[in-house]
C-alpha positions as a Python dict, from the first residue, in 0.01 Angstrom:
ca = {
    (1, 'M'): (0, 0, 0),
    (2, 'K'): (358, -112, 74),
    (3, 'I'): (538, -264, -226),
    (4, 'V'): (878, -435, -213),
    (5, 'I'): (1056, -491, -546),
    (6, 'Y'): (1351, -728, -574),
    (7, 'G'): (1559, -632, -875),
    (8, 'A'): (1675, -289, -993),
    (9, 'T'): (1604, -393, -1350),
    (10, 'E'): (1414, -202, -1619),
    (11, 'F'): (1106, -400, -1513),
    (12, 'G'): (1168, -295, -1153),
    (13, 'Y'): (1211, 68, -1253),
    (14, 'L'): (889, 75, -1457),
    (15, 'I'): (693, -75, -1167),
    (16, 'A'): (845, 165, -915),
    (17, 'K'): (787, 466, -1140),
    (18, 'E'): (425, 366, -1195),
    (19, 'F'): (336, 330, -828),
    (20, 'Y'): (574, 531, -608),
    (21, 'Q'): (359, 846, -601),
    (22, 'Q'): (63, 670, -439),
    (23, 'H'): (232, 382, -260),
    (24, 'D'): (529, 312, -33),
    (25, 'V'): (790, 149, -258),
    (26, 'T'): (1113, -23, -153),
    (27, 'V'): (1365, -168, -400),
    (28, 'I'): (1621, -434, -310),
    (29, 'D'): (1928, -501, -526),
    (30, 'K'): (2288, -602, -458),
    (31, 'D'): (2431, -388, -741),
    (32, 'P'): (2439, -13, -659),
    (33, 'A'): (2534, 57, -1022),
    (34, 'N'): (2175, -17, -1125),
    (35, 'T'): (2022, 258, -913),
    (36, 'D'): (2076, 579, -1117),
    (37, 'D'): (1719, 591, -1251),
    (38, 'F'): (1575, 490, -914),
    (39, 'D'): (1750, 784, -746),
    (40, 'K'): (1507, 1015, -928),
    (41, 'L'): (1211, 849, -752),
    (42, 'D'): (1094, 902, -395),
    (43, 'I'): (1152, 542, -285),
    (44, 'S'): (1363, 345, -38),
    (45, 'F'): (1658, 145, -172),
    (46, 'I'): (1828, -140, 15),
    (47, 'N'): (2160, -284, -97),
    (48, 'G'): (2144, -663, -72),
    (49, 'V'): (1955, -975, -177),
    (50, 'A'): (1600, -1075, -91),
    (51, 'V'): (1701, -1412, 55),
    (52, 'D'): (1894, -1237, 333),
    (53, 'I'): (1676, -1230, 644),
    (54, 'E'): (1836, -906, 768),
    (55, 'V'): (1773, -735, 435),
    (56, 'L'): (1408, -842, 443),
    (57, 'K'): (1374, -716, 800),
    (58, 'Q'): (1521, -384, 687),
    (59, 'A'): (1255, -375, 414),
    (60, 'N'): (985, -438, 679),
    (61, 'I'): (863, -735, 478),
    (62, 'K'): (612, -835, 746),
    (63, 'T'): (418, -513, 687),
    (64, 'A'): (441, -529, 307),
    (65, 'D'): (137, -591, 87),
    (66, 'I'): (308, -704, -234),
    (67, 'F'): (653, -851, -307),
    (68, 'I'): (770, -856, -671),
    (69, 'A'): (1079, -1056, -770),
    (70, 'C'): (1197, -936, -1112),
    (71, 'T'): (1571, -999, -1125),
    (72, 'P'): (1710, -1155, -1447),
    (73, 'N'): (1764, -1483, -1255),
    (74, 'D'): (1457, -1710, -1243),
    (75, 'E'): (1594, -1926, -963),
    (76, 'A'): (1675, -1622, -748),
    (77, 'N'): (1321, -1492, -798),
    (78, 'I'): (1164, -1825, -701),
    (79, 'V'): (1379, -1867, -390),
    (80, 'A'): (1318, -1507, -283),
    (81, 'C'): (940, -1551, -307),
    (82, 'T'): (962, -1872, -106),
    (83, 'V'): (1168, -1710, 171),
    (84, 'V'): (946, -1401, 182),
    (85, 'K'): (632, -1614, 209),
    (86, 'K'): (780, -1795, 510),
    (87, 'L'): (830, -1463, 687),
    (88, 'S'): (506, -1286, 601),
    (89, 'K'): (162, -1306, 442),
    (90, 'V'): (264, -1073, 160),
    (91, 'K'): (133, -1138, -191),
    (92, 'T'): (423, -1265, -404),
    (93, 'I'): (469, -1207, -778),
    (94, 'C'): (750, -1392, -954),
    (95, 'F'): (894, -1300, -1295),
    (96, 'V'): (1035, -1587, -1503),
    (97, 'T'): (1212, -1600, -1840),
    (98, 'K'): (1174, -1972, -1911),
    (99, 'E'): (859, -2152, -2022),
    (100, 'E'): (938, -2456, -1811),
    (101, 'Y'): (906, -2259, -1486),
    (102, 'K'): (569, -2117, -1589),
    (103, 'N'): (448, -2467, -1678),
    (104, 'I'): (588, -2626, -1362),
    (105, 'F'): (407, -2381, -1136),
    (106, 'A'): (82, -2434, -1325),
    (107, 'V'): (109, -2808, -1259),
    (108, 'L'): (210, -2756, -896),
    (109, 'K'): (-89, -2527, -838),
    (110, 'E'): (-324, -2795, -967),
    (111, 'S'): (-153, -3056, -747),
    (112, 'D'): (-159, -2825, -443),
    (113, 'V'): (214, -2881, -385),
    (114, 'A'): (353, -2671, -99),
    (115, 'I'): (606, -2468, -303),
    (116, 'S'): (331, -2339, -531),
    (117, 'S'): (168, -2166, -235),
    (118, 'S'): (479, -1951, -190),
    (119, 'I'): (416, -1778, -524),
    (120, 'D'): (78, -1618, -580),
    (121, 'S'): (138, -1512, -941),
    (122, 'V'): (393, -1608, -1208),
    (123, 'I'): (459, -1361, -1490),
    (124, 'W'): (633, -1470, -1808),
    (125, 'P'): (653, -1147, -2014),
    (126, 'E'): (717, -1322, -2346),
    (127, 'E'): (392, -1516, -2312),
    (128, 'L'): (201, -1192, -2249),
    (129, 'L'): (365, -1032, -2554),
    (130, 'T'): (272, -1330, -2773),
    (131, 'E'): (-92, -1304, -2666),
    (132, 'E'): (-92, -932, -2750),
    (133, 'I'): (57, -982, -3098),
    (134, 'F'): (-186, -1267, -3170),
    (135, 'R'): (-485, -1044, -3085),
    (136, 'I'): (-353, -773, -3316),
    (137, 'V'): (-275, -988, -3621),
    (138, 'T'): (-610, -1166, -3617),
    (139, 'V'): (-789, -837, -3692),
    (140, 'A'): (-674, -687, -4023),
    (141, 'K'): (-524, -336, -3994),
    (142, 'A'): (-595, -302, -3621),
    (143, 'L'): (-322, -141, -3410),
    (144, 'D'): (-459, -293, -3090),
    (145, 'V'): (-727, -546, -2999),
    (146, 'E'): (-871, -634, -2658),
    (147, 'N'): (-1161, -873, -2591),
    (148, 'F'): (-1407, -823, -2304),
    (149, 'A'): (-1710, -997, -2154),
    (150, 'G'): (-1619, -1338, -2290),
    (151, 'G'): (-1575, -1203, -2643),
    (152, 'K'): (-1913, -1028, -2657),
    (153, 'A'): (-1745, -686, -2657),
    (154, 'K'): (-1402, -557, -2752),
    (155, 'L'): (-1168, -265, -2807),
    (156, 'L'): (-1015, -189, -3146),
    (157, 'E'): (-761, 79, -3236),
    (158, 'Y'): (-717, 200, -3594),
    (159, 'K'): (-513, 466, -3772),
    (160, 'I'): (-699, 713, -3994),
    (161, 'E'): (-530, 684, -4334),
    (162, 'E'): (-495, 949, -4602),
    (163, 'N'): (-776, 821, -4825),
    (164, 'S'): (-1021, 746, -4542),
    (165, 'V'): (-1373, 887, -4570),
    (166, 'L'): (-1338, 982, -4203),
    (167, 'V'): (-1071, 1250, -4264),
    (168, 'D'): (-1193, 1602, -4166),
    (169, 'K'): (-1524, 1469, -4032),
    (170, 'K'): (-1667, 1554, -3692),
    (171, 'L'): (-1727, 1246, -3477),
    (172, 'R'): (-2100, 1318, -3452),
    (173, 'D'): (-2122, 1309, -3834),
    (174, 'C'): (-1939, 979, -3891),
    (175, 'S'): (-2242, 746, -3887),
    (176, 'F'): (-2065, 470, -3697),
    (177, 'P'): (-2269, 152, -3636),
    (178, 'S'): (-2492, 143, -3331),
    (179, 'E'): (-2333, -9, -3019),
    (180, 'T'): (-2000, 153, -3116),
    (181, 'L'): (-1824, 429, -2922),
    (182, 'I'): (-1503, 622, -2979),
    (183, 'V'): (-1340, 636, -2636),
    (184, 'G'): (-994, 771, -2712),
    (185, 'L'): (-789, 947, -2979),
    (186, 'T'): (-413, 992, -3013),
    (187, 'R'): (-282, 1284, -3219),
    (188, 'S'): (86, 1383, -3242),
    (189, 'G'): (165, 1147, -2954),
    (190, 'E'): (-99, 1295, -2720),
    (191, 'L'): (-393, 1080, -2604),
    (192, 'F'): (-724, 1243, -2516),
    (193, 'V'): (-1092, 1155, -2478),
    (194, 'P'): (-1269, 1320, -2775),
    (195, 'Y'): (-1604, 1502, -2798),
    (196, 'G'): (-1874, 1488, -3064),
    (197, 'E'): (-1732, 1807, -3217),
    (198, 'T'): (-1379, 1660, -3245),
    (199, 'V'): (-1266, 1657, -3610),
    (200, 'L'): (-1076, 1347, -3726),
    (201, 'K'): (-744, 1407, -3901),
    (202, 'E'): (-516, 1193, -4115),
    (203, 'G'): (-275, 1003, -3891),
    (204, 'D'): (-506, 1003, -3587),
    (205, 'K'): (-514, 677, -3394),
    (206, 'V'): (-871, 616, -3283),
    (207, 'I'): (-982, 375, -3009),
    (208, 'F'): (-1328, 217, -3038),
    (209, 'M'): (-1524, 11, -2787),
    (210, 'G'): (-1848, -171, -2843),
    (211, 'S'): (-2019, -500, -2914),
    (212, 'S'): (-1813, -743, -3119),
    (213, 'H'): (-2076, -758, -3394),
    (214, 'S'): (-2094, -379, -3433),
    (215, 'L'): (-1718, -344, -3438),
    (216, 'D'): (-1698, -608, -3711),
    (217, 'I'): (-1941, -396, -3914),
    (218, 'L'): (-1736, -84, -3837),
    (219, 'A'): (-1416, -254, -3954),
    (220, 'G'): (-1573, -372, -4278),
    (221, 'K'): (-1725, -31, -4353),
    (222, 'F'): (-1434, 198, -4265),
    (223, 'F'): (-1117, -10, -4228),
    (224, 'H'): (-1149, -290, -4487),
    (225, 'E'): (-1178, -578, -4243),
    (226, 'K'): (-1256, -806, -4539),
    (227, 'N'): (-884, -807, -4615),
    (228, 'V'): (-835, -1115, -4398),
    (229, 'T'): (-480, -1195, -4287),
    (230, 'K'): (-371, -1511, -4473),
    (231, 'T'): (9, -1505, -4484),
    (232, 'I'): (247, -1401, -4205),
    (233, 'T'): (626, -1391, -4193),
    (234, 'I'): (790, -1405, -3850),
    (235, 'I'): (1153, -1294, -3819),
    (236, 'G'): (1305, -1457, -3512),
    (237, 'G'): (1227, -1809, -3397),
    (238, 'G'): (1277, -1762, -3024),
    (239, 'N'): (1008, -1817, -2760),
    (240, 'V'): (776, -1548, -2895),
    (241, 'G'): (819, -1653, -3258),
    (242, 'L'): (754, -2019, -3177),
    (243, 'M'): (450, -1958, -2956),
    (244, 'L'): (303, -1717, -3208),
    (245, 'A'): (350, -1966, -3493),
    (246, 'K'): (175, -2237, -3292),
    (247, 'D'): (-122, -2008, -3228),
    (248, 'L'): (-141, -1902, -3593),
    (249, 'E'): (-125, -2261, -3715),
    (250, 'S'): (-447, -2327, -3526),
    (251, 'L'): (-613, -2058, -3742),
    (252, 'K'): (-477, -2216, -4062),
    (253, 'V'): (-277, -1903, -4143),
    (254, 'K'): (20, -1959, -4375),
    (255, 'V'): (332, -1891, -4164),
    (256, 'K'): (700, -1849, -4254),
    (257, 'I'): (971, -1815, -3989),
    (258, 'I'): (1317, -1677, -4064),
    (259, 'E'): (1565, -1796, -3801),
    (260, 'K'): (1939, -1730, -3821),
    (261, 'N'): (2055, -2005, -3584),
    (262, 'E'): (2073, -2341, -3766),
    (263, 'K'): (2007, -2560, -3462),
    (264, 'R'): (1711, -2347, -3357),
    (265, 'A'): (1575, -2361, -3713),
    (266, 'E'): (1595, -2742, -3703),
    (267, 'Y'): (1410, -2745, -3370),
    (268, 'L'): (1137, -2523, -3514),
    (269, 'S'): (1099, -2759, -3811),
    (270, 'E'): (1056, -3054, -3577),
    (271, 'T'): (813, -2871, -3348),
    (272, 'L'): (581, -2696, -3593),
    (273, 'S'): (351, -2889, -3825),
    (274, 'N'): (276, -2650, -4108),
    (275, 'A'): (505, -2348, -4084),
    (276, 'L'): (782, -2302, -4341),
    (277, 'I'): (1116, -2258, -4162),
    (278, 'L'): (1392, -2062, -4337),
    (279, 'N'): (1744, -2075, -4195),
    (280, 'G'): (1873, -1728, -4273),
    (281, 'D'): (1915, -1365, -4170),
    (282, 'G'): (1608, -1140, -4169),
    (283, 'T'): (1829, -844, -4266),
    (284, 'N'): (1938, -1019, -4588),
    (285, 'L'): (1754, -830, -4861),
    (286, 'E'): (1834, -1098, -5121),
    (287, 'L'): (1675, -1366, -4902),
    (288, 'L'): (1367, -1152, -4842),
    (289, 'N'): (1325, -1103, -5216),
    (290, 'E'): (1382, -1471, -5299),
    (291, 'E'): (1121, -1579, -5045),
    (292, 'E'): (873, -1317, -5168),
    (293, 'I'): (832, -1159, -4827),
    (294, 'A'): (661, -864, -4996),
    (295, 'D'): (358, -1089, -5053),
    (296, 'S'): (307, -1134, -4677),
    (297, 'D'): (2, -968, -4528),
    (298, 'V'): (197, -908, -4207),
    (299, 'V'): (566, -923, -4112),
    (300, 'I'): (646, -959, -3741),
    (301, 'S'): (1004, -908, -3622),
    (302, 'V'): (1054, -1053, -3273),
    (303, 'T'): (1426, -1109, -3227),
    (304, 'N'): (1583, -1004, -2894),
    (305, 'N'): (1772, -717, -3059),
    (306, 'D'): (1606, -379, -3113),
    (307, 'E'): (1847, -269, -3385),
    (308, 'K'): (1791, -587, -3583),
    (309, 'N'): (1414, -568, -3541),
    (310, 'L'): (1418, -210, -3664),
    (311, 'L'): (1628, -294, -3970),
    (312, 'C'): (1418, -601, -4057),
    (313, 'S'): (1101, -398, -4020),
    (314, 'L'): (1228, -114, -4238),
    (315, 'L'): (1334, -359, -4508),
    (316, 'A'): (988, -517, -4500),
    (317, 'K'): (825, -175, -4536),
    (318, 'Q'): (1063, -91, -4824),
    (319, 'L'): (960, -412, -5001),
    (320, 'G'): (596, -305, -4977),
    (321, 'V'): (462, -502, -4681),
    (322, 'K'): (159, -306, -4564),
    (323, 'R'): (157, -413, -4201),
    (324, 'V'): (471, -455, -3990),
    (325, 'I'): (484, -536, -3619),
    (326, 'S'): (812, -507, -3431),
    (327, 'R'): (922, -611, -3086),
    (328, 'V'): (1099, -338, -2885),
    (329, 'S'): (1301, -429, -2578),
    (330, 'K'): (1416, -82, -2471),
    (331, 'M'): (1124, 141, -2379),
    (332, 'F'): (1289, 460, -2503),
    (333, 'N'): (1308, 309, -2854),
    (334, 'I'): (929, 281, -2896),
    (335, 'P'): (877, 641, -3024),
    (336, 'L'): (1167, 595, -3268),
    (337, 'F'): (1008, 283, -3420),
    (338, 'E'): (679, 463, -3467),
    (339, 'Q'): (838, 780, -3606),
    (340, 'V'): (1021, 592, -3884),
    (341, 'G'): (701, 425, -4000),
    (342, 'I'): (677, 92, -3819),
    (343, 'D'): (304, 23, -3788),
    (344, 'I'): (299, -134, -3443),
    (345, 'A'): (572, -145, -3176),
    (346, 'V'): (512, -395, -2895),
    (347, 'S'): (702, -452, -2571),
    (348, 'T'): (728, -728, -2313),
    (349, 'K'): (772, -460, -2048),
    (350, 'I'): (445, -285, -2126),
    (351, 'A'): (266, -620, -2138),
    (352, 'A'): (410, -715, -1799),
    (353, 'L'): (330, -375, -1645),
    (354, 'H'): (-33, -419, -1747),
    (355, 'E'): (-38, -756, -1573),
    (356, 'I'): (117, -605, -1260),
    (357, 'K'): (-149, -333, -1255),
    (358, 'N'): (-413, -604, -1253),
    (359, 'E'): (-246, -765, -952),
    (360, 'F'): (-265, -430, -770),
    (361, 'S'): (-632, -378, -845),
    (362, 'Q'): (-877, -291, -570),
    (363, 'T'): (-1158, -525, -472),
    (364, 'N'): (-1411, -367, -706),
    (365, 'V'): (-1169, -225, -967),
    (366, 'G'): (-944, -407, -1211),
    (367, 'I'): (-743, -301, -1516),
    (368, 'L'): (-847, -491, -1826),
    (369, 'A'): (-600, -329, -2065),
    (370, 'T'): (-363, -42, -2127),
    (371, 'V'): (-327, 133, -2463),
    (372, 'E'): (-76, 363, -2631),
    (373, 'Q'): (218, 248, -2418),
    (374, 'G'): (22, 292, -2097),
    (375, 'K'): (-115, 642, -2170),
    (376, 'G'): (-470, 507, -2152),
    (377, 'E'): (-633, 250, -1924),
    (378, 'V'): (-942, 32, -1956),
    (379, 'L'): (-1086, -17, -1609),
    (380, 'D'): (-1319, -298, -1504),
    (381, 'I'): (-1534, -165, -1220),
    (382, 'V'): (-1814, -330, -1024),
    (383, 'I'): (-2064, -67, -909),
    (384, 'P'): (-2092, -89, -527),
    (385, 'D'): (-2414, -183, -348),
    (386, 'N'): (-2465, 164, -202),
    (387, 'F'): (-2462, 334, -544),
    (388, 'E'): (-2772, 539, -628),
    (389, 'T'): (-2916, 445, -970),
    (390, 'K'): (-2860, 723, -1224),
    (391, 'K'): (-2888, 782, -1594),
    (392, 'L'): (-2548, 796, -1761),
    (393, 'M'): (-2611, 1156, -1870),
    (394, 'N'): (-2656, 1253, -1504),
    (395, 'L'): (-2340, 1078, -1384),
    (396, 'T'): (-2092, 1355, -1305),
    (397, 'M'): (-1750, 1190, -1312),
    (398, 'P'): (-1454, 1393, -1183),
    (399, 'T'): (-1259, 1378, -1510),
    (400, 'R'): (-1295, 1285, -1876),
    (401, 'A'): (-1378, 918, -1914),
    (402, 'V'): (-1610, 701, -2121),
    (403, 'I'): (-1819, 412, -1993),
    (404, 'G'): (-1797, 194, -2301),
    (405, 'I'): (-1960, -128, -2185),
    (406, 'I'): (-2201, -240, -1913),
    (407, 'N'): (-2212, -608, -1824),
    (408, 'R'): (-2542, -666, -1640),
    (409, 'N'): (-2638, -1022, -1549),
    (410, 'K'): (-2417, -1151, -1834),
    (411, 'H'): (-2598, -921, -2077),
    (412, 'V'): (-2371, -671, -2257),
    (413, 'I'): (-2506, -317, -2296),
    (414, 'I'): (-2337, -42, -2499),
    (415, 'P'): (-2470, 260, -2307),
    (416, 'K'): (-2633, 580, -2430),
    (417, 'G'): (-2716, 896, -2239),
    (418, 'D'): (-3040, 762, -2093),
    (419, 'T'): (-2896, 420, -1996),
    (420, 'L'): (-2926, 353, -1623),
    (421, 'I'): (-2613, 282, -1417),
    (422, 'M'): (-2703, 77, -1111),
    (423, 'A'): (-2555, -117, -821),
    (424, 'G'): (-2408, -452, -924),
    (425, 'D'): (-2331, -345, -1281),
    (426, 'E'): (-1987, -434, -1412),
    (427, 'I'): (-1877, -134, -1619),
    (428, 'I'): (-1578, -103, -1851),
    (429, 'V'): (-1439, 250, -1848),
    (430, 'F'): (-1176, 414, -2068),
    (431, 'T'): (-971, 704, -1935),
    (432, 'K'): (-622, 851, -1946),
    (433, 'N'): (-360, 699, -1718),
    (434, 'E'): (-323, 1011, -1506),
    (435, 'D'): (-700, 1027, -1452),
    (436, 'A'): (-750, 659, -1366),
    (437, 'Q'): (-718, 702, -989),
    (438, 'K'): (-990, 971, -986),
    (439, 'I'): (-1226, 731, -1164),
    (440, 'K'): (-1139, 448, -925),
    (441, 'D'): (-1202, 672, -626),
    (442, 'F'): (-1533, 791, -772),
    (443, 'F'): (-1666, 434, -785),
    (444, 'K'): (-1497, 313, -467),
    (445, 'V'): (-1698, 105, -220),
    (446, 'G'): (-1845, 352, 29),
}
C-alpha cells in the first residue's frame, strides 16, 4: 500500500513509524527542521506543501492508496484533501483540531454536498480521547474498557492490587466466571499472552474479554465493581473537559470542573446544566482542600500541558484520591506518568493512531482497539468463505493469540477448546502488535 502523509508532526511520525516497514510511505512538509525523527525511517520525504501540484506529482499521488493530512492547520488539511481528491482516487483522511469542522463535515455528508466527497474520513483526536476516558470512568477501577458486538461483549483491563485474592494464583486456579477469558497480561512494562500455568503477581495489568454479563460478575467478585463512580473532578475545561462533562451529566454523575481561565469558566457555566464550575488553578493545594477534591471517586486532569497534568495528578494522589486519569500530550512522557503512580495515562495520539489503523484495515480484517499504548491489538476478523470448519483446539495459529469472542448470526459466543470456527464467523482476536500481521495473514481471504 502507498501512503502519503502531509505534515511532519508527531502524529505524522507515529503513523509513518507504524506502517513504513510494510508499506511505501511518503511524507510531505515544507519545514525541513521537522524531519530529524523521520530520517531514522526508511521513507521518502518531499519538501513542500500538498496543495502544490508539482509536489503531489513528485509524491506520485495518482498511484497512492491513502492520503493523510495531519498538519496543525485545519484549513491547510482540508484544502490539501480537496486538491488531492481532484487529482486522484486516493482515500483521504483529514485531521482537525476544531469541533466546528467535524460537525460541518458531518452535516455536509448528510446533505451530499460536493466538498464532503473530497474527504473520506475526518479525525478529531480530542473527541476520540473523550470517548476513551468516558468508557474508562464508567467502569469502577478499570484501566481500559472497550465494548464489542453492540455491547454484548467487552474488554476490561484491571491492575492486580496488593490485597487481591488473585495474587500468586495460577490462571487455571482463579475460578473466573464462565464466558470470561484472560487474553493479555502486562508485567514490568512487557505485554504477553498468558497460559493457564501463568502465576498472577501484584502489579500485573490483566486484560479480560468476554460477555458483558460475565465481566460484570468478574468485576464485582474480584475488583469491587459495586463501588460505583458517583463524583468526578475534571481539571481543565477545554474541549475534552467540556465534552466529558456533558457525557457524564447524562449519567447523573456529580461533576466538578476546575478551569483557570475566567472567561472559559463562565462559558462552561452557561453551557453545562448540572456541573459545578470552579474558576481556579488545579495546582493550588489550598483550593483542592477547600473544595474537598479528596472525596472525588475519580480526578481527571486534561489540560493541554503535560507538566501541569502531572502536578495536578500527583496532588490528587497525595490527597488520597484513589483513581486518577491524566492526559499526556508527549508520547515519551507516558512511562513517566505511570512510573510515578498515575493510574491511567491517556493520549490523543494513541487514540488517533488506533482510528488510523482502522482506516487501513483489510476487507475482512479491522482493528477494534489497541491496548497498553499500542502494544496489543484487538482484531475484528470475518472468516473467509473458503475456510475449513475446525474446532478451536485444532486451529494452529502462527503465533500467540486468543480468539476471545465469536459473533455468529448476531449471537455472541465466548469460545472453548471444542467450539467450532467456521466460514462467515466474525471473530475478535487479541494479540501483540508485532504479531498482528501474522494473524491477519492467517485468516486472509484465499
